[in-house]
C-alpha positions in Angstrom: 0.0 0.0 0.0 1.4 3.4 -1.0 0.3 6.8 0.2 1.1 10.0 -1.6 0.9 13.1 0.5 3.0 16.1 1.3 5.7 13.9 2.9 6.2 11.6 -0.1 9.4 9.8 -1.0 10.0 12.1 -4.0 10.0 15.2 -1.9 12.3 13.7 0.7 14.7 12.6 -2.1 14.8 16.1 -3.6 15.4 17.6 -0.2 18.2 15.1 0.6 19.8 16.0 -2.7 19.6 19.7 -1.9 21.1 19.1 1.5 24.0 17.3 -0.1 24.7 20.1 -2.5 24.5 22.7 0.3 26.9 20.6 2.5 29.4 20.5 -0.4 29.1 24.3 -0.8 29.6 24.7 2.9 32.8 22.6 2.8 34.1 24.7 -0.2 33.3 27.9 1.7 35.1 26.6 4.7 38.2 25.8 2.6 38.0 29.3 1.1 37.7 30.9 4.5 40.8 29.0 5.7 42.8 30.0 2.6 41.9 33.6 3.2 42.8 33.4 6.9 46.2 31.9 5.9 46.7 34.7 3.4 45.9 37.3 6.0 48.3 35.7 8.4 51.0 35.8 5.7 50.4 39.4 4.9 51.0 40.4 8.6 54.7 40.0 7.7 55.9 43.2 6.1 58.4 41.4 3.8 55.7 39.1 2.5 53.4 42.0 2.0 56.1 43.8 0.0 56.8 40.8 -2.1 53.1 40.3 -2.9 52.7 44.0 -3.8 55.7 43.9 -6.1 54.6 40.8 -7.9 50.9 41.5 -8.3 50.6 45.3 -8.4 54.1 46.1 -9.9 54.8 48.5 -7.0 58.4 49.7 -6.7 60.6 51.8 -4.5 61.6 55.3 -5.4 65.0 54.5 -6.7 64.0 51.4 -8.8 62.9 50.9 -12.4 60.8 47.9 -13.4 61.0 46.3 -16.8 58.2 43.9 -17.8 59.3 41.2 -20.2 56.5 39.3 -21.9 57.3 35.9 -23.2 55.5 34.7 -26.4 55.3 31.3 -27.7 57.5 30.9 -30.8 55.4 28.1 -32.2 52.4 30.4 -32.8 52.5 32.4 -36.0 50.5 35.4 -36.9 48.7 35.1 -40.2 
C-alpha cells in the first residue's frame, strides 16, 4: 500500500539531494575561509606584503625601475 501526501518519498529525495549540495558548498566555503585566513596571516609579515605588492601590483621603491618582459610562444604564427 502506498500513500502519496506532502511527505512523499519524491519530496524527501529532492530535499536530501539539496542538502548534499548545500553541504558540499559549505565545505568549499570553509576551505576558502581557511585559505583567506592563511593569506591574512601571511600578509602580517611586512616582507611578504612587499613581495606580494611587487609581484601582483608592480609596486616599486623610489630608486627602482621595473622592466616587464612578456614571453611569447614561438610556435604560434600570426597570419
